[in-house]
mmCIF file of the N, C-alpha and C atoms, coordinates in Angstrom:
data_MODEL
# 
_entry.id   MODEL 
# 
loop_
_atom_site.group_PDB 
_atom_site.id 
_atom_site.type_symbol 
_atom_site.label_atom_id 
_atom_site.label_alt_id 
_atom_site.label_comp_id 
_atom_site.label_asym_id 
_atom_site.label_entity_id 
_atom_site.label_seq_id 
_atom_site.pdbx_PDB_ins_code 
_atom_site.Cartn_x 
_atom_site.Cartn_y 
_atom_site.Cartn_z 
_atom_site.occupancy 
_atom_site.B_iso_or_equiv 
_atom_site.pdbx_formal_charge 
_atom_site.auth_seq_id 
_atom_site.auth_comp_id 
_atom_site.auth_asym_id 
_atom_site.auth_atom_id 
_atom_site.pdbx_PDB_model_num 
ATOM 1   N N  . UNK A 1 1  ? -6.264  7.558  1.089   1.00 0.00 ? 1  UNK A N  1 
ATOM 2   C CA . UNK A 1 1  ? -5.906  8.655  2.075   1.00 0.00 ? 1  UNK A CA 1 
ATOM 3   C C  . UNK A 1 1  ? -7.518  9.541  2.627   1.00 0.00 ? 1  UNK A C  1 
ATOM 4   N N  . UNK A 1 2  ? -7.570  9.538  2.035   1.00 0.00 ? 2  UNK A N  1 
ATOM 5   C CA . UNK A 1 2  ? -9.492  10.343 2.137   1.00 0.00 ? 2  UNK A CA 1 
ATOM 6   C C  . UNK A 1 2  ? -10.787 8.851  2.918   1.00 0.00 ? 2  UNK A C  1 
ATOM 7   N N  . UNK A 1 3  ? -10.528 7.556  1.751   1.00 0.00 ? 3  UNK A N  1 
ATOM 8   C CA . UNK A 1 3  ? -11.505 6.212  2.844   1.00 0.00 ? 3  UNK A CA 1 
ATOM 9   C C  . UNK A 1 3  ? -10.700 5.399  3.940   1.00 0.00 ? 3  UNK A C  1 
ATOM 10  N N  . UNK A 1 4  ? -9.571  6.265  4.204   1.00 0.00 ? 4  UNK A N  1 
ATOM 11  C CA . UNK A 1 4  ? -9.387  5.599  4.962   1.00 0.00 ? 4  UNK A CA 1 
ATOM 12  C C  . UNK A 1 4  ? -9.562  5.984  6.892   1.00 0.00 ? 4  UNK A C  1 
ATOM 13  N N  . UNK A 1 5  ? -9.489  7.432  5.814   1.00 0.00 ? 5  UNK A N  1 
ATOM 14  C CA . UNK A 1 5  ? -9.569  8.508  7.436   1.00 0.00 ? 5  UNK A CA 1 
ATOM 15  C C  . UNK A 1 5  ? -11.679 8.098  7.533   1.00 0.00 ? 5  UNK A C  1 
ATOM 16  N N  . UNK A 1 6  ? -12.306 8.015  5.977   1.00 0.00 ? 6  UNK A N  1 
ATOM 17  C CA . UNK A 1 6  ? -13.558 7.495  6.929   1.00 0.00 ? 6  UNK A CA 1 
ATOM 18  C C  . UNK A 1 6  ? -13.267 6.786  7.212   1.00 0.00 ? 6  UNK A C  1 
ATOM 19  N N  . UNK A 1 7  ? -13.540 5.261  6.870   1.00 0.00 ? 7  UNK A N  1 
ATOM 20  C CA . UNK A 1 7  ? -12.958 3.921  8.325   1.00 0.00 ? 7  UNK A CA 1 
ATOM 21  C C  . UNK A 1 7  ? -12.911 4.432  9.337   1.00 0.00 ? 7  UNK A C  1 
ATOM 22  N N  . UNK A 1 8  ? -11.399 4.826  9.146   1.00 0.00 ? 8  UNK A N  1 
ATOM 23  C CA . UNK A 1 8  ? -11.427 5.539  10.728  1.00 0.00 ? 8  UNK A CA 1 
ATOM 24  C C  . UNK A 1 8  ? -11.967 5.684  11.378  1.00 0.00 ? 8  UNK A C  1 
ATOM 25  N N  . UNK A 1 9  ? -13.073 7.248  11.187  1.00 0.00 ? 9  UNK A N  1 
ATOM 26  C CA . UNK A 1 9  ? -13.584 7.608  11.798  1.00 0.00 ? 9  UNK A CA 1 
ATOM 27  C C  . UNK A 1 9  ? -14.755 6.954  12.009  1.00 0.00 ? 9  UNK A C  1 
ATOM 28  N N  . UNK A 1 10 ? -15.454 5.964  11.617  1.00 0.00 ? 10 UNK A N  1 
ATOM 29  C CA . UNK A 1 10 ? -16.589 5.552  11.071  1.00 0.00 ? 10 UNK A CA 1 
ATOM 30  C C  . UNK A 1 10 ? -16.597 4.883  12.200  1.00 0.00 ? 10 UNK A C  1 
ATOM 31  N N  . UNK A 1 11 ? -15.163 3.857  12.330  1.00 0.00 ? 11 UNK A N  1 
ATOM 32  C CA . UNK A 1 11 ? -15.505 2.487  13.738  1.00 0.00 ? 11 UNK A CA 1 
ATOM 33  C C  . UNK A 1 11 ? -15.014 3.416  15.084  1.00 0.00 ? 11 UNK A C  1 
ATOM 34  N N  . UNK A 1 12 ? -14.613 4.955  15.447  1.00 0.00 ? 12 UNK A N  1 
ATOM 35  C CA . UNK A 1 12 ? -14.198 5.089  16.033  1.00 0.00 ? 12 UNK A CA 1 
ATOM 36  C C  . UNK A 1 12 ? -15.633 5.879  16.831  1.00 0.00 ? 12 UNK A C  1 
ATOM 37  N N  . UNK A 1 13 ? -16.489 6.044  15.703  1.00 0.00 ? 13 UNK A N  1 
ATOM 38  C CA . UNK A 1 13 ? -17.866 6.568  16.184  1.00 0.00 ? 13 UNK A CA 1 
ATOM 39  C C  . UNK A 1 13 ? -18.424 5.763  17.459  1.00 0.00 ? 13 UNK A C  1 
ATOM 40  N N  . UNK A 1 14 ? -18.504 4.330  16.062  1.00 0.00 ? 14 UNK A N  1 
ATOM 41  C CA . UNK A 1 14 ? -19.464 3.580  16.917  1.00 0.00 ? 14 UNK A CA 1 
ATOM 42  C C  . UNK A 1 14 ? -19.124 2.749  18.077  1.00 0.00 ? 14 UNK A C  1 
ATOM 43  N N  . UNK A 1 15 ? -17.644 2.650  17.771  1.00 0.00 ? 15 UNK A N  1 
ATOM 44  C CA . UNK A 1 15 ? -16.575 2.299  19.405  1.00 0.00 ? 15 UNK A CA 1 
ATOM 45  C C  . UNK A 1 15 ? -17.408 3.521  20.422  1.00 0.00 ? 15 UNK A C  1 
ATOM 46  N N  . UNK A 1 16 ? -17.467 3.861  20.126  1.00 0.00 ? 16 UNK A N  1 
ATOM 47  C CA . UNK A 1 16 ? -17.938 5.219  21.491  1.00 0.00 ? 16 UNK A CA 1 
ATOM 48  C C  . UNK A 1 16 ? -19.623 5.240  21.628  1.00 0.00 ? 16 UNK A C  1 
ATOM 49  N N  . UNK A 1 17 ? -20.523 4.659  20.806  1.00 0.00 ? 17 UNK A N  1 
ATOM 50  C CA . UNK A 1 17 ? -21.024 4.569  21.098  1.00 0.00 ? 17 UNK A CA 1 
ATOM 51  C C  . UNK A 1 17 ? -21.878 6.159  20.244  1.00 0.00 ? 17 UNK A C  1 
ATOM 52  N N  . UNK A 1 18 ? -21.587 6.328  19.587  1.00 0.00 ? 18 UNK A N  1 
ATOM 53  C CA . UNK A 1 18 ? -22.350 7.951  19.064  1.00 0.00 ? 18 UNK A CA 1 
ATOM 54  C C  . UNK A 1 18 ? -22.863 7.019  17.913  1.00 0.00 ? 18 UNK A C  1 
ATOM 55  N N  . UNK A 1 19 ? -23.028 6.118  17.303  1.00 0.00 ? 19 UNK A N  1 
ATOM 56  C CA . UNK A 1 19 ? -23.900 5.429  16.618  1.00 0.00 ? 19 UNK A CA 1 
ATOM 57  C C  . UNK A 1 19 ? -23.979 4.198  16.133  1.00 0.00 ? 19 UNK A C  1 
ATOM 58  N N  . UNK A 1 20 ? -25.639 4.585  16.213  1.00 0.00 ? 20 UNK A N  1 
ATOM 59  C CA . UNK A 1 20 ? -25.772 2.907  16.933  1.00 0.00 ? 20 UNK A CA 1 
ATOM 60  C C  . UNK A 1 20 ? -27.062 2.586  15.400  1.00 0.00 ? 20 UNK A C  1 
ATOM 61  N N  . UNK A 1 21 ? -27.024 0.456  15.115  1.00 0.00 ? 21 UNK A N  1 
ATOM 62  C CA . UNK A 1 21 ? -27.183 0.168  13.555  1.00 0.00 ? 21 UNK A CA 1 
ATOM 63  C C  . UNK A 1 21 ? -29.284 0.981  14.259  1.00 0.00 ? 21 UNK A C  1 
ATOM 64  N N  . UNK A 1 22 ? -29.911 1.340  15.065  1.00 0.00 ? 22 UNK A N  1 
ATOM 65  C CA . UNK A 1 22 ? -31.068 1.195  14.957  1.00 0.00 ? 22 UNK A CA 1 
ATOM 66  C C  . UNK A 1 22 ? -32.055 3.209  15.037  1.00 0.00 ? 22 UNK A C  1 
ATOM 67  N N  . UNK A 1 23 ? -32.503 3.539  15.053  1.00 0.00 ? 23 UNK A N  1 
ATOM 68  C CA . UNK A 1 23 ? -33.669 4.542  14.250  1.00 0.00 ? 23 UNK A CA 1 
ATOM 69  C C  . UNK A 1 23 ? -32.780 5.745  15.538  1.00 0.00 ? 23 UNK A C  1 
ATOM 70  N N  . UNK A 1 24 ? -32.481 6.375  15.710  1.00 0.00 ? 24 UNK A N  1 
ATOM 71  C CA . UNK A 1 24 ? -32.198 7.775  14.709  1.00 0.00 ? 24 UNK A CA 1 
ATOM 72  C C  . UNK A 1 24 ? -30.242 7.324  14.919  1.00 0.00 ? 24 UNK A C  1 
ATOM 73  N N  . UNK A 1 25 ? -30.249 6.914  14.710  1.00 0.00 ? 25 UNK A N  1 
ATOM 74  C CA . UNK A 1 25 ? -28.687 5.839  14.641  1.00 0.00 ? 25 UNK A CA 1 
ATOM 75  C C  . UNK A 1 25 ? -27.695 7.246  15.288  1.00 0.00 ? 25 UNK A C  1 
ATOM 76  N N  . UNK A 1 26 ? -28.019 8.012  15.514  1.00 0.00 ? 26 UNK A N  1 
ATOM 77  C CA . UNK A 1 26 ? -26.772 9.296  16.344  1.00 0.00 ? 26 UNK A CA 1 
ATOM 78  C C  . UNK A 1 26 ? -27.975 9.559  17.493  1.00 0.00 ? 26 UNK A C  1 
ATOM 79  N N  . UNK A 1 27 ? -26.980 8.450  18.632  1.00 0.00 ? 27 UNK A N  1 
ATOM 80  C CA . UNK A 1 27 ? -27.428 8.930  19.887  1.00 0.00 ? 27 UNK A CA 1 
ATOM 81  C C  . UNK A 1 27 ? -27.760 10.276 20.661  1.00 0.00 ? 27 UNK A C  1 
ATOM 82  N N  . UNK A 1 28 ? -27.223 10.851 19.749  1.00 0.00 ? 28 UNK A N  1 
ATOM 83  C CA . UNK A 1 28 ? -27.361 12.411 20.443  1.00 0.00 ? 28 UNK A CA 1 
ATOM 84  C C  . UNK A 1 28 ? -28.859 13.330 20.384  1.00 0.00 ? 28 UNK A C  1 
ATOM 85  N N  . UNK A 1 29 ? -29.070 12.389 19.270  1.00 0.00 ? 29 UNK A N  1 
ATOM 86  C CA . UNK A 1 29 ? -30.842 12.647 18.492  1.00 0.00 ? 29 UNK A CA 1 
ATOM 87  C C  . UNK A 1 29 ? -31.382 12.128 19.894  1.00 0.00 ? 29 UNK A C  1 
ATOM 88  N N  . UNK A 1 30 ? -30.932 11.150 20.532  1.00 0.00 ? 30 UNK A N  1 
ATOM 89  C CA . UNK A 1 30 ? -32.771 10.331 21.140  1.00 0.00 ? 30 UNK A CA 1 
ATOM 90  C C  . UNK A 1 30 ? -32.377 11.520 22.347  1.00 0.00 ? 30 UNK A C  1 
ATOM 91  N N  . UNK A 1 31 ? -32.270 12.765 23.147  1.00 0.00 ? 31 UNK A N  1 
ATOM 92  C CA . UNK A 1 31 ? -31.957 13.379 24.124  1.00 0.00 ? 31 UNK A CA 1 
ATOM 93  C C  . UNK A 1 31 ? -32.138 15.506 23.046  1.00 0.00 ? 31 UNK A C  1 
ATOM 94  N N  . UNK A 1 32 ? -33.138 14.891 22.625  1.00 0.00 ? 32 UNK A N  1 
ATOM 95  C CA . UNK A 1 32 ? -33.584 17.157 21.497  1.00 0.00 ? 32 UNK A CA 1 
ATOM 96  C C  . UNK A 1 32 ? -32.532 17.651 22.062  1.00 0.00 ? 32 UNK A C  1 
ATOM 97  N N  . UNK A 1 33 ? -32.057 17.875 24.137  1.00 0.00 ? 33 UNK A N  1 
ATOM 98  C CA . UNK A 1 33 ? -31.686 19.113 24.214  1.00 0.00 ? 33 UNK A CA 1 
ATOM 99  C C  . UNK A 1 33 ? -30.079 18.563 24.010  1.00 0.00 ? 33 UNK A C  1 
ATOM 100 N N  . UNK A 1 34 ? -29.706 17.758 23.544  1.00 0.00 ? 34 UNK A N  1 
ATOM 101 C CA . UNK A 1 34 ? -28.515 17.361 22.715  1.00 0.00 ? 34 UNK A CA 1 
ATOM 102 C C  . UNK A 1 34 ? -28.180 17.663 21.365  1.00 0.00 ? 34 UNK A C  1 
ATOM 103 N N  . UNK A 1 35 ? -29.111 17.782 20.579  1.00 0.00 ? 35 UNK A N  1 
ATOM 104 C CA . UNK A 1 35 ? -29.255 18.801 18.852  1.00 0.00 ? 35 UNK A CA 1 
ATOM 105 C C  . UNK A 1 35 ? -27.681 19.273 18.797  1.00 0.00 ? 35 UNK A C  1 
ATOM 106 N N  . UNK A 1 36 ? -28.402 20.631 19.482  1.00 0.00 ? 36 UNK A N  1 
ATOM 107 C CA . UNK A 1 36 ? -27.435 21.980 18.982  1.00 0.00 ? 36 UNK A CA 1 
ATOM 108 C C  . UNK A 1 36 ? -26.089 21.141 19.651  1.00 0.00 ? 36 UNK A C  1 
ATOM 109 N N  . UNK A 1 37 ? -26.068 21.079 20.164  1.00 0.00 ? 37 UNK A N  1 
ATOM 110 C CA . UNK A 1 37 ? -24.592 20.484 20.814  1.00 0.00 ? 37 UNK A CA 1 
ATOM 111 C C  . UNK A 1 37 ? -24.308 19.723 19.288  1.00 0.00 ? 37 UNK A C  1 
ATOM 112 N N  . UNK A 1 38 ? -24.694 18.883 19.213  1.00 0.00 ? 38 UNK A N  1 
ATOM 113 C CA . UNK A 1 38 ? -24.626 17.946 18.207  1.00 0.00 ? 38 UNK A CA 1 
ATOM 114 C C  . UNK A 1 38 ? -24.232 18.160 16.791  1.00 0.00 ? 38 UNK A C  1 
ATOM 115 N N  . UNK A 1 39 ? -24.983 19.393 16.062  1.00 0.00 ? 39 UNK A N  1 
ATOM 116 C CA . UNK A 1 39 ? -24.732 20.514 14.805  1.00 0.00 ? 39 UNK A CA 1 
ATOM 117 C C  . UNK A 1 39 ? -23.770 21.195 15.501  1.00 0.00 ? 39 UNK A C  1 
ATOM 118 N N  . UNK A 1 40 ? -23.783 21.736 16.219  1.00 0.00 ? 40 UNK A N  1 
ATOM 119 C CA . UNK A 1 40 ? -22.222 22.909 16.540  1.00 0.00 ? 40 UNK A CA 1 
ATOM 120 C C  . UNK A 1 40 ? -21.126 21.779 16.172  1.00 0.00 ? 40 UNK A C  1 
ATOM 121 N N  . UNK A 1 41 ? -21.411 20.634 16.733  1.00 0.00 ? 41 UNK A N  1 
ATOM 122 C CA . UNK A 1 41 ? -19.242 19.958 16.965  1.00 0.00 ? 41 UNK A CA 1 
ATOM 123 C C  . UNK A 1 41 ? -19.148 19.741 15.113  1.00 0.00 ? 41 UNK A C  1 
ATOM 124 N N  . UNK A 1 42 ? -20.545 19.291 14.682  1.00 0.00 ? 42 UNK A N  1 
ATOM 125 C CA . UNK A 1 42 ? -20.241 18.469 13.590  1.00 0.00 ? 42 UNK A CA 1 
ATOM 126 C C  . UNK A 1 42 ? -19.912 19.939 12.666  1.00 0.00 ? 42 UNK A C  1 
ATOM 127 N N  . UNK A 1 43 ? -20.061 21.134 12.496  1.00 0.00 ? 43 UNK A N  1 
ATOM 128 C CA . UNK A 1 43 ? -20.706 21.995 12.397  1.00 0.00 ? 43 UNK A CA 1 
ATOM 129 C C  . UNK A 1 43 ? -18.575 22.754 11.941  1.00 0.00 ? 43 UNK A C  1 
ATOM 130 N N  . UNK A 1 44 ? -18.216 22.859 13.317  1.00 0.00 ? 44 UNK A N  1 
ATOM 131 C CA . UNK A 1 44 ? -17.361 23.202 14.033  1.00 0.00 ? 44 UNK A CA 1 
ATOM 132 C C  . UNK A 1 44 ? -16.330 22.095 13.380  1.00 0.00 ? 44 UNK A C  1 
ATOM 133 N N  . UNK A 1 45 ? -16.285 20.977 14.284  1.00 0.00 ? 45 UNK A N  1 
ATOM 134 C CA . UNK A 1 45 ? -14.874 19.626 14.761  1.00 0.00 ? 45 UNK A CA 1 
ATOM 135 C C  . UNK A 1 45 ? -14.995 18.681 13.065  1.00 0.00 ? 45 UNK A C  1 
ATOM 136 N N  . UNK A 1 46 ? -16.558 18.568 12.600  1.00 0.00 ? 46 UNK A N  1 
ATOM 137 C CA . UNK A 1 46 ? -16.279 18.190 11.386  1.00 0.00 ? 46 UNK A CA 1 
ATOM 138 C C  . UNK A 1 46 ? -15.954 18.323 9.933   1.00 0.00 ? 46 UNK A C  1 
ATOM 139 N N  . UNK A 1 47 ? -16.285 19.622 9.865   1.00 0.00 ? 47 UNK A N  1 
ATOM 140 C CA . UNK A 1 47 ? -15.890 20.801 8.621   1.00 0.00 ? 47 UNK A CA 1 
ATOM 141 C C  . UNK A 1 47 ? -14.385 20.808 8.732   1.00 0.00 ? 47 UNK A C  1 
ATOM 142 N N  . UNK A 1 48 ? -13.942 20.805 10.032  1.00 0.00 ? 48 UNK A N  1 
ATOM 143 C CA . UNK A 1 48 ? -12.704 21.386 9.999   1.00 0.00 ? 48 UNK A CA 1 
ATOM 144 C C  . UNK A 1 48 ? -11.555 20.300 9.417   1.00 0.00 ? 48 UNK A C  1 
ATOM 145 N N  . UNK A 1 49 ? -12.254 18.673 10.298  1.00 0.00 ? 49 UNK A N  1 
ATOM 146 C CA . UNK A 1 49 ? -11.722 18.075 9.287   1.00 0.00 ? 49 UNK A CA 1 
ATOM 147 C C  . UNK A 1 49 ? -10.952 17.576 8.227   1.00 0.00 ? 49 UNK A C  1 
ATOM 148 N N  . UNK A 1 50 ? -12.553 17.507 7.822   1.00 0.00 ? 50 UNK A N  1 
ATOM 149 C CA . UNK A 1 50 ? -12.744 17.328 6.311   1.00 0.00 ? 50 UNK A CA 1 
ATOM 150 C C  . UNK A 1 50 ? -12.225 18.601 6.004   1.00 0.00 ? 50 UNK A C  1 
ATOM 151 N N  . UNK A 1 51 ? -11.672 19.709 5.476   1.00 0.00 ? 51 UNK A N  1 
ATOM 152 C CA . UNK A 1 51 ? -11.107 21.253 4.843   1.00 0.00 ? 51 UNK A CA 1 
ATOM 153 C C  . UNK A 1 51 ? -9.763  20.344 5.246   1.00 0.00 ? 51 UNK A C  1 
ATOM 154 N N  . UNK A 1 52 ? -9.416  19.993 6.283   1.00 0.00 ? 52 UNK A N  1 
ATOM 155 C CA . UNK A 1 52 ? -7.752  19.736 6.552   1.00 0.00 ? 52 UNK A CA 1 
ATOM 156 C C  . UNK A 1 52 ? -7.643  18.268 5.696   1.00 0.00 ? 52 UNK A C  1 
ATOM 157 N N  . UNK A 1 53 ? -8.099  17.659 5.722   1.00 0.00 ? 53 UNK A N  1 
ATOM 158 C CA . UNK A 1 53 ? -7.997  16.226 5.137   1.00 0.00 ? 53 UNK A CA 1 
ATOM 159 C C  . UNK A 1 53 ? -7.976  16.253 3.560   1.00 0.00 ? 53 UNK A C  1 
ATOM 160 N N  . UNK A 1 54 ? -8.460  17.706 3.095   1.00 0.00 ? 54 UNK A N  1 
ATOM 161 C CA . UNK A 1 54 ? -8.893  17.657 1.761   1.00 0.00 ? 54 UNK A CA 1 
ATOM 162 C C  . UNK A 1 54 ? -7.893  18.261 1.174   1.00 0.00 ? 54 UNK A C  1 
ATOM 163 N N  . UNK A 1 55 ? -6.989  20.054 1.457   1.00 0.00 ? 55 UNK A N  1 
ATOM 164 C CA . UNK A 1 55 ? -6.346  20.388 1.425   1.00 0.00 ? 55 UNK A CA 1 
ATOM 165 C C  . UNK A 1 55 ? -5.008  19.395 1.615   1.00 0.00 ? 55 UNK A C  1 
ATOM 166 N N  . UNK A 1 56 ? -4.345  18.613 2.313   1.00 0.00 ? 56 UNK A N  1 
ATOM 167 C CA . UNK A 1 56 ? -3.378  17.236 3.067   1.00 0.00 ? 56 UNK A CA 1 
ATOM 168 C C  . UNK A 1 56 ? -3.390  16.733 1.233   1.00 0.00 ? 56 UNK A C  1 
ATOM 169 N N  . UNK A 1 57 ? -4.958  16.184 0.702   1.00 0.00 ? 57 UNK A N  1 
ATOM 170 C CA . UNK A 1 57 ? -4.619  15.131 -0.163  1.00 0.00 ? 57 UNK A CA 1 
ATOM 171 C C  . UNK A 1 57 ? -4.078  16.053 -1.170  1.00 0.00 ? 57 UNK A C  1 
ATOM 172 N N  . UNK A 1 58 ? -4.469  17.795 -1.546  1.00 0.00 ? 58 UNK A N  1 
ATOM 173 C CA . UNK A 1 58 ? -4.623  18.180 -2.824  1.00 0.00 ? 58 UNK A CA 1 
ATOM 174 C C  . UNK A 1 58 ? -2.829  18.717 -2.485  1.00 0.00 ? 58 UNK A C  1 
ATOM 175 N N  . UNK A 1 59 ? -2.328  18.462 -1.444  1.00 0.00 ? 59 UNK A N  1 
ATOM 176 C CA . UNK A 1 59 ? -1.041  19.355 -1.244  1.00 0.00 ? 59 UNK A CA 1 
ATOM 177 C C  . UNK A 1 59 ? -0.166  17.941 -1.680  1.00 0.00 ? 59 UNK A C  1 
ATOM 178 N N  . UNK A 1 60 ? -0.399  16.822 -1.432  1.00 0.00 ? 60 UNK A N  1 
ATOM 179 C CA . UNK A 1 60 ? 0.375   15.366 -1.702  1.00 0.00 ? 60 UNK A CA 1 
ATOM 180 C C  . UNK A 1 60 ? -0.148  15.209 -3.727  1.00 0.00 ? 60 UNK A C  1 
ATOM 181 N N  . UNK A 1 61 ? -1.275  15.287 -3.952  1.00 0.00 ? 61 UNK A N  1 
ATOM 182 C CA . UNK A 1 61 ? -1.478  14.790 -5.764  1.00 0.00 ? 61 UNK A CA 1 
ATOM 183 C C  . UNK A 1 61 ? -1.042  15.819 -6.763  1.00 0.00 ? 61 UNK A C  1 
ATOM 184 N N  . UNK A 1 62 ? -0.350  17.073 -6.054  1.00 0.00 ? 62 UNK A N  1 
ATOM 185 C CA . UNK A 1 62 ? 0.255   18.156 -6.407  1.00 0.00 ? 62 UNK A CA 1 
ATOM 186 C C  . UNK A 1 62 ? 1.752   17.392 -6.316  1.00 0.00 ? 62 UNK A C  1 
ATOM 187 N N  . UNK A 1 63 ? 2.144   17.373 -5.385  1.00 0.00 ? 63 UNK A N  1 
ATOM 188 C CA . UNK A 1 63 ? 3.636   17.052 -5.186  1.00 0.00 ? 63 UNK A CA 1 
ATOM 189 C C  . UNK A 1 63 ? 3.645   15.537 -6.095  1.00 0.00 ? 63 UNK A C  1 
ATOM 190 N N  . UNK A 1 64 ? 2.958   15.039 -6.109  1.00 0.00 ? 64 UNK A N  1 
ATOM 191 C CA . UNK A 1 64 ? 3.266   13.492 -7.309  1.00 0.00 ? 64 UNK A CA 1 
ATOM 192 C C  . UNK A 1 64 ? 3.239   13.657 -8.331  1.00 0.00 ? 64 UNK A C  1 
ATOM 193 N N  . UNK A 1 65 ? 2.578   14.996 -9.064  1.00 0.00 ? 65 UNK A N  1 
ATOM 194 C CA . UNK A 1 65 ? 2.889   15.529 -10.487 1.00 0.00 ? 65 UNK A CA 1 
ATOM 195 C C  . UNK A 1 65 ? 3.799   16.365 -10.691 1.00 0.00 ? 65 UNK A C  1 
ATOM 196 N N  . UNK A 1 66 ? 4.100   17.091 -10.067 1.00 0.00 ? 66 UNK A N  1 
ATOM 197 C CA . UNK A 1 66 ? 5.280   17.956 -9.830  1.00 0.00 ? 66 UNK A CA 1 
ATOM 198 C C  . UNK A 1 66 ? 6.843   17.254 -9.753  1.00 0.00 ? 66 UNK A C  1 
ATOM 199 N N  . UNK A 1 67 ? 6.250   16.874 -8.542  1.00 0.00 ? 67 UNK A N  1 
ATOM 200 C CA . UNK A 1 67 ? 8.033   16.074 -8.120  1.00 0.00 ? 67 UNK A CA 1 
ATOM 201 C C  . UNK A 1 67 ? 8.665   14.773 -9.560  1.00 0.00 ? 67 UNK A C  1 
ATOM 202 N N  . UNK A 1 68 ? 8.102   14.388 -10.013 1.00 0.00 ? 68 UNK A N  1 
ATOM 203 C CA . UNK A 1 68 ? 8.503   13.269 -11.496 1.00 0.00 ? 68 UNK A CA 1 
ATOM 204 C C  . UNK A 1 68 ? 9.098   14.447 -12.204 1.00 0.00 ? 68 UNK A C  1 
ATOM 205 N N  . UNK A 1 69 ? 8.501   15.279 -12.634 1.00 0.00 ? 69 UNK A N  1 
ATOM 206 C CA . UNK A 1 69 ? 8.648   16.507 -13.947 1.00 0.00 ? 69 UNK A CA 1 
ATOM 207 C C  . UNK A 1 69 ? 9.721   16.891 -13.618 1.00 0.00 ? 69 UNK A C  1 
ATOM 208 N N  . UNK A 1 70 ? 9.990   17.201 -12.297 1.00 0.00 ? 70 UNK A N  1 
ATOM 209 C CA . UNK A 1 70 ? 11.517  17.936 -11.934 1.00 0.00 ? 70 UNK A CA 1 
ATOM 210 C C  . UNK A 1 70 ? 13.075  17.155 -11.727 1.00 0.00 ? 70 UNK A C  1 
ATOM 211 N N  . UNK A 1 71 ? 12.322  15.414 -11.753 1.00 0.00 ? 71 UNK A N  1 
ATOM 212 C CA . UNK A 1 71 ? 13.438  14.447 -12.057 1.00 0.00 ? 71 UNK A CA 1 
ATOM 213 C C  . UNK A 1 71 ? 13.547  13.873 -10.773 1.00 0.00 ? 71 UNK A C  1 
ATOM 214 N N  . UNK A 1 72 ? 12.765  13.947 -9.619  1.00 0.00 ? 72 UNK A N  1 
ATOM 215 C CA . UNK A 1 72 ? 12.300  13.408 -8.044  1.00 0.00 ? 72 UNK A CA 1 
ATOM 216 C C  . UNK A 1 72 ? 11.865  11.616 -8.509  1.00 0.00 ? 72 UNK A C  1 
ATOM 217 N N  . UNK A 1 73 ? 12.433  11.033 -8.767  1.00 0.00 ? 73 UNK A N  1 
ATOM 218 C CA . UNK A 1 73 ? 11.648  9.386  -8.724  1.00 0.00 ? 73 UNK A CA 1 
ATOM 219 C C  . UNK A 1 73 ? 11.489  8.629  -7.697  1.00 0.00 ? 73 UNK A C  1 
ATOM 220 N N  . UNK A 1 74 ? 11.005  7.269  -7.877  1.00 0.00 ? 74 UNK A N  1 
ATOM 221 C CA . UNK A 1 74 ? 11.746  6.687  -6.995  1.00 0.00 ? 74 UNK A CA 1 
ATOM 222 C C  . UNK A 1 74 ? 13.022  5.790  -7.417  1.00 0.00 ? 74 UNK A C  1 
ATOM 223 N N  . UNK A 1 75 ? 13.275  5.409  -6.079  1.00 0.00 ? 75 UNK A N  1 
ATOM 224 C CA . UNK A 1 75 ? 14.550  4.080  -6.391  1.00 0.00 ? 75 UNK A CA 1 
ATOM 225 C C  . UNK A 1 75 ? 15.797  5.182  -6.223  1.00 0.00 ? 75 UNK A C  1 
# 
């Protein structure tokens, strides 16, 4: 789940032209005036997305270990 999200997000950034294969790699860094906006978005949206995905993964791993012990199995 984590790697799927990483790959999908990378594809989305490339698709929208936010990441390019030549330096400086992030298009927001081409104009120095855009750098604070980019860093703010990374700090707010990026961190919150990472936290939510990681917490979801932790809950799913916990459920996957608890449910078989209680007699809930597949099939």
